[in-house]
C-alpha positions in Angstrom: -0.3 0.7 0.1 1.3 2.8 -1.1 1.5 5.8 1.2 1.3 9.6 2.4 2.3 12.1 4.5 -0.4 14.9 5.4 0.8 18.1 7.2 -2.1 20.7 7.8 -2.7 22.4 11.0 -6.3 23.1 9.2 -8.1 19.8 11.5 -10.7 19.9 9.4 -9.2 20.2 6.4 -6.9 17.5 7.5 -9.4 15.3 8.7 -11.1 15.6 4.6 -8.3 14.5 2.8 -7.1 12.2 4.9 -10.2 10.6 4.5 -10.5 10.9 1.0 -6.8 9.4 0.2 -7.6 6.6 2.7 -11.1 5.9 0.0 -8.6 5.9 -2.7 -6.7 3.3 -1.0 -3.3 5.1 0.7 -2.2 5.0 3.8 -2.4 8.3 5.4 -0.2 9.1 8.2 -1.8 13.0 9.7 0.4 15.7 10.9 0.0 18.7 11.7 3.1 20.9 13.1 6.3 20.5 11.2 8.0 18.4 14.4 5.5 16.3 14.0 5.4 15.9 10.7 9.7 14.6 10.6 8.7 12.5 13.7 6.4 10.0 11.3 8.6 11.1 8.2 11.8 9.1 10.3 9.4 6.6 11.6 7.4 5.4 7.9 8.2 4.6 4.5 6.8 7.6 3.2 5.8 7.8 -0.5 4.6 11.0 -0.8 4.3 14.2 1.6 1.6 16.8 1.3 2.5 20.0 2.8 0.9 23.0 4.0 3.5 26.3 4.1 2.3 28.6 6.5 2.2 25.7 10.0 2.6 26.8 14.6 5.7 25.7 14.6 8.3 26.6 11.0 7.7 26.4 7.2 6.7 23.9 5.0 9.4 25.1 2.6 11.9 24.5 5.4 10.8 21.1 5.9 9.7 20.7 2.1 14.1 21.2 1.6 14.4 18.7 4.9 12.4 16.4 3.0 14.4 16.4 -0.1 18.0 16.2 1.3 16.9 12.9 2.4 13.6 11.6 0.3 13.4 11.4 -3.6 9.6 10.9 -2.3 7.0 13.0 -4.0 6.7 16.6 -2.5 3.4 18.3 -3.1 2.4 22.3 -1.8 -1.1 22.6 -0.8 -1.5 26.2 0.4 -2.9 29.7 0.1 0.5 31.3 -0.9 -0.7 32.2 -4.0 1.6 35.0 -6.1 4.2 33.7 -8.8 7.6 34.3 -6.1 5.9 31.6 -3.6 5.7 28.8 -6.4 8.6 29.3 -7.4 9.9 29.4 -4.1 7.8 26.1 -3.7 9.3 24.8 -6.9 12.9 25.7 -5.2 12.9 23.5 -2.5 12.1 20.4 -5.6 8.9 20.1 -5.3 6.6 18.4 -7.6 3.5 20.5 -7.5 2.5 23.4 -6.1 -1.9 23.7 -5.4 -3.0 27.0 -3.7 -5.7 27.1 -1.7 -9.2 27.5 -2.0 -8.6 23.9 -4.7 -10.9 21.2 -5.6 -10.5 18.0 -3.5 -11.2 16.0 -7.4 -8.2 17.4 -8.7 -5.8 17.0 -5.4 -7.2 13.0 -5.5 -6.1 13.2 -9.4 -3.1 14.8 -9.1 -2.6 12.1 -6.7 -3.5 9.7 -8.5 -0.9 11.1 -11.3 1.9 11.3 -9.0 2.1 7.7 -8.0 1.8 6.6 -11.6 4.3 8.4 -13.2 7.7 5.7 -12.9 6.0 3.2 -14.1 7.4 0.6 -16.8 11.0 1.6 -17.4 12.6 -1.4 -19.0 16.2 -0.9 -18.9 18.9 -0.6 -15.5 20.6 3.1 -17.0 19.7 5.2 -19.4 23.0 7.6 -20.1 23.8 10.8 -22.2 27.0 12.5 -22.0 28.2 13.0 -18.6 25.1 12.0 -17.3 23.5 9.1 -15.9 19.6 7.9 -15.2 19.9 4.8 -12.5 16.8 3.1 -13.0 16.8 0.6 -10.1 18.0 3.7 -7.7 15.8 5.6 -9.7 18.3 8.3 -9.0 20.5 11.3 -11.5 24.5 10.9 -11.5 26.6 13.4 -13.0 30.3 12.5 -12.9 29.6 9.6 -10.6 27.9 12.1 -8.6 24.3 11.9 -7.5 22.3 14.9 -8.5 19.2 16.3 -5.8 16.5 16.0 -8.8 12.5 16.1 -7.6 10.2 13.4 -8.8 8.4 16.0 -11.8 12.5 17.1 -12.7 13.3 13.2 -12.8 10.8 11.9 -15.2 11.2 15.8 -17.1 14.8 13.9 -17.7 13.9 11.2 -18.6 11.6 11.8 -21.4 14.1 14.2 -23.0 16.8 11.0 -22.5 14.4 8.8 -24.0 13.4 11.2 -27.2 17.1 12.9 -27.9 17.1 14.5 -31.0 13.2 15.2 -30.9 11.6 18.7 -30.4 8.9 18.0 -27.5 5.6 20.5 -28.0 4.6 22.0 -23.7 2.3 20.2 -24.7 3.6 16.7 -25.0 5.0 17.4 -22.4 2.0 18.1 -19.7 0.6 15.4 -21.1 3.0 12.5 -20.5 4.3 14.3 -16.7 1.3 14.4 -16.1 -1.5 12.7 -18.0 -5.3 13.3 -17.7 -4.5 15.7 -14.7 -2.0 18.2 -17.6 -5.2 20.3 -18.3 -4.8 21.4 -14.5 -1.4 22.5 -14.8 -0.1 26.0 -15.5 2.4 26.6 -18.5 4.5 28.3 -17.0 4.9 25.3 -14.4 6.4 23.3 -17.6 8.8 26.2 -18.2 10.1 26.9 -14.3 10.4 23.0 -13.7 12.5 23.2 -17.7 14.3 26.1 -15.9 14.8 23.9 -13.0 16.3 21.1 -14.5 18.7 22.4 -16.5 20.2 23.9 -13.7 20.8 21.6 -11.7 22.5 19.4 -14.9 24.9 22.6 -15.2 24.4 21.2 -19.2 23.1 22.9 -22.6 21.6 19.8 -23.3 17.9 21.0 -23.1 17.2 23.4 -25.8 14.7 26.0 -26.8 13.2 25.7 -30.1 11.6 29.3 -30.4 8.1 28.6 -31.0 8.0 24.5 -30.8 9.2 23.6 -27.3 11.9 21.7 -25.8 15.0 19.3 -27.6 17.5 17.5 -25.7 20.8 17.9 -28.3 22.6 15.3 -26.7 22.8 11.3 -27.7 21.8 9.1 -25.6 22.0 5.2 -24.5 21.1 2.5 -23.0 22.9 0.0 -20.6 
């Protein structure tokens, strides 16, 4: 059973999300503070974190940074902070998604389900391109043998580019591939932000923007 940690200090909202996720077949751990969230995270096997940002004993962003330092689990923010800089700050912690309140519970559940389905069906052990190696078993990306800290969204973007090296990928194709049927709920700017973050972390110019068309991975790839 896949497990999710909910970090939300609004008791009614926490309970409502938790009940719905339980009905979807997930194991849910509910926390209302950063300290409680860390205890659950260290004690239990957590595959996804859904966190508010304004919490009674600290910042959800700081918690997100802590999570990303310790795990490659999915990280999703659910918050009333809805400015562009708020969203950028959220993605800068390695978040896979950022949802602003008020929100649709049905859409949230669809996003959760889509995230949990993402990494199914990989058919190789390692995919390489230049200095970059994507390891399937460990779900890690390495450069010069050193592990890079990527969010799941960034990892999947890299995977999509590597599998389609030399081909122009439109934003619509990327939305459909990475977010599936839930791409209709994702802002186009989210694609730009995640690709920009991925390029920065990789420290490479392999991803080029083809004006008016989309993006392309310019290096050759091979599987091993």
